[in-house]
C-alpha positions, -999 to 999 in steps of 0.1 A, spaced: 549 371 -7 554 369 30 591 359 27 596 388 2 581 412 27 604 399 54 635 403 32 624 439 23 619 448 60 653 434 68 670 456 42 651 487 51 651 487 89 678 483 116 681 448 130 664 455 163 635 472 145 632 443 120 630 418 149 603 439 166 583 442 134 581 404 127 576 395 164 542 377 167 537 383 130 508 358 128 490 372 157 455 387 151 466 420 168 496 426 146 477 417 115 450 442 124 475 471 130 496 461 99 465 462 77 455 495 92 490 510 85 490 495 50 457 513 41 472 546 53 504 540 35 488 529 2 464 558 3 492 583 9 514 569 -18 486 569 -44 475 603 -34 510 618 -37 516 601 -71 482 612 -86 484 647 -72 520 652 -83 514 640 -118 485 664 -122 504 692 -106 530 689 -133 504 696 -160 489 724 -138 522 741 -133 530 740 -170 495 752 -179 495 782 -155 531 793 -160 553 809 -134 532 840 -127 497 825 -124 511 794 -106 528 819 -82 495 836 -76 479 803 -67 508 791 -45 507 825 -27 470 822 -20 473 786 -7 502 796 16 484 827 28 453 807 38 475 779 52 490 802 78 455 811 91 443 775 89 460 768 123 433 789 140 406 766 126 424 734 138 429 747 174 457 721 177 432 696 192 436 666 169 462 648 189 443 654 221 411 642 206 427 610 192 442 603 227 408 607 244 389 586 219 414 558 226 412 561 263 375 568 267 357 552 237 324 552 257 325 590 256 331 594 219 299 613 211 307 638 238 343 643 227 334 644 190 305 668 195 325 691 216 355 690 192 333 696 162 316 727 176 350 741 187 364 736 152 333 749 135 334 782 155 372 784 150 366 778 113 343 808 110 366 830 130 397 819 109 378 824 76 368 859 86 403 868 97 417 854 65 394 874 43 400 907 62 438 900 60 435 894 23 422 930 18 449 944 40 480 925 28 473 909 -6 489 929 -34 467 920 -64 431 912 -72 437 877 -85 454 864 -54 429 882 -32 399 866 -49 415 831 -47 422 837 -9 385 846 -4 374 814 -22 399 792 -2 388 808 31 357 787 30 378 755 33 385 765 69 348 760 78 342 727 61 374 712 77 356 709 110 342 675 100 377 661 98 372 650 135 356 619 120 391 607 110 402 603 146 373 581 155 382 556 128 419 558 137 411 552 173 392 520 163 420 509 140 397 514 109 420 535 87 406 518 56 375 539 54 390 574 57 417 562 33 391 552 7 375 586 12 408 603 6 415 583 -26 380 591 -39 383 628 -33 419 629 -48 407 611 -79 377 634 -84 396 666 -77 424 658 -101 400 648 -129 384 683 -124 419 699 -125 427 682 -158 393 694 -171 403 730 -162 436 726 -179 425 710 -212 394 732 -215 415 763 -206 391 776 -179 417 796 -159 432 800 -124 400 810 -106 384 776 -114 413 759 -97 405 779 -66 369 767 -67 381 731 -71 402 735 -40 371 747 -21 352 718 -35 378 695 -21 370 704 15 333 702 8 336 667 -6 357 656 23 331 669 47 302 651 29 320 618 26 333 618 62 297 625 73 285 596 52 310 570 65 305 581 100 267 577 98 271 543 80 295 528 105 288 546 138 253 561 135 238 596 132 259 628 138 230 641 158 241 618 186 271 640 191 268 663 222 285 695 231 297 698 266 313 730 279 335 713 305 347 687 279 354 715 254 374 734 280 394 703 290 403 697 253 414 733 249 434 732 281 454 701 269 458 713 234 467 750 238 504 745 234 498 727 202 479 757 188 510 778 190 533 750 179 511 745 148 510 782 142 548 786 144 553 755 122 528 768 96 545 802 95 580 789 90 567 764 64 548 790 43 563 824 51 589 821 24 563 821 -4 543 849 11 575 870 15 587 862 -20 554 876 -33 557 909 -14 595 913 -18 597 902 -55 567 891 -75 543 862 -83 566 847 -109 593 842 -82 567 824 -60 558 801 -89 594 792 -97 602 786 -61 571 765 -53 577 743 -83 611 733 -68 597 729 -33 571 704 -46 598 682 -60 620 685 -29 591 676 -5 573 649 -25 590 621 -6 589 636 30 559 615 40 582 585 41 602 595 72 570 602 90 556 568 83 588 550 92 591 570 125 555 564 135 557 527 127 589 522 147 584 545 177 565 519 198 595 496 195 618 525 205 597 532 236 599 496 246 637 499 246 632 523 276 620 493 296 655 478 293 678 508 299 679 545 290 710 537 270 691 512 248 663 537 244 686 565 232 706 540 211 675 531 192 666 567 188 700 574 173 698 543 151 665 555 136 678 590 132 709 578 115 689 556 91 667 585 81 696 608 77 713 583 54 681 579 34 676 616 31 713 622 21 711 596 -7 679 612 -20 693 647 -18 726 636 -34 710 619 -63 685 647 -69 713 673 -69 731 654 -97 700 655 -120 684 687 -107 687 708 -139 676 682 -165 649 670 -140 633 704 -137 635 710 -175 619 676 -182 591 681 -157 582 717 -160 598 730 -192 621 759 -199 599 785 -182 609 770 -149 646 765 -155 655 787 -126 638 762 -102 668 740 -105 689 764 -84 662 763 -57 660 725 -58 698 721 -54 696 740 -21 661 731 -8 665 693 -13 691 692 15 667 705 41 651 670 40 681 657 59 674 680 88 636 675 85 641 638 90 660 644 122 633 668 135 606 642 128 622 618 153 628 647 177 591 655 177 581 619 185 607 618 212 594 650 228 558 640 226 566 607 242 584 624 270 556 651 273 582 679 268 557 704 254 578 733 265 608 723 244 585 716 214 570 751 219 604 768 222 620 749 193 591 757 170 591 794 181 629 796 175 628 780 141 599 804 130 617 835 142 650 825 126 633 815 93 615 849 91 646 869 98 667 849 73 640 854 46 640 891 53 678 892 51 684 868 22 655 873 -3 664 910 -11 700 900 -18 697 865 -34 661 862 -45 645 828 -46 677 810 -37 679 832 -6 645 818 5 658 783 -1 689 790 20 668 805 47 648 772 50 679 751 49 698 771 76 668 773 100 663 735 99 700 728 102 704 750 133 674 733 149 694 700 147 720 713 172 698 711 204 684 678 191 718 662 191 725 675 226 692 661 239 695 627 222 732 622 229 743 589 245 756 590 281 
């Protein structure tokens, strides 16, 4: 098994990365981190597979129009979810690693910040639904989903386990919730309960996560009542995280605005057909993130040698992910039409046109993932801020221009072009000298 794993790594990764990965393979430290990463990877893969399989049944059951209403509501709430997160997750994770003795102080302060932000975000979401939502079904689902923004505050528990290299327990929670929620979705489908029940199930998801995260935290670390809120600590967290609030907001807008605009400029059916294709195109995008996060420590170590070696490794990883994304996009393009008919049925035949375009955005997303890690490592928050802002503005403008003329394919082109243009400054920054 070990030799098989080594051969697999040798095929997948560049030579320098492979050498780094198997260095000190038998050491206790590397085993600990490998096991931790394995839990995260297995949980993610199983979650994606289970959710995707059930989503196929859900899309077929709801049809383009009702599925479009659901997708619109999820995207609408997703834009405002950034307010509830406050962009503090990365900062909290860093502080828990650096100052484990202050974990109750940091967790308590972060939890209160997120809880307050969740109530604010939920209120703004509901008010916005009455102002902007164009039909009663979508508005009602948005009101239901707004509650998720409050319960998400307990997600701070994840970062305590990650900081202690104990990803196993949050991973088990994730698998448990995914399994329960998808069983409930299948019950809705086969008992013909309707779209509003799906909204309630999505709210139940955040409640289950909150309860189970609280349970594992109490079991392994002690009572939540040991958490303490400190005003100075809260301000310090916000001071470090404020750029990420806007970065997350810009990212959320350009990731979801296409579906919101399709609803307002065309109709719910267009949203359903478009989102069905997007789910196929994005189902594999967790892979570049996992590869980049696993290899980036080795890339940073290259900086200790020379800047040339550092950038060479960056470009090697970028090239590998581009080749991987290109192969996936090319193969998907060849079978796009029969694939969509087989998965969703004739009602979603138009989704194939969206998939043919949207799948190629994965090539540029893969580059941007490496770019984000590079900028975070170099602490270039201003560039992250400006690139996210520029991509958001460009994406919104392209959607406004292309959707009225080309419909759902116009939204797909808007996403592809905005990601592609973002690659230009990335290449300039990462170029070898």
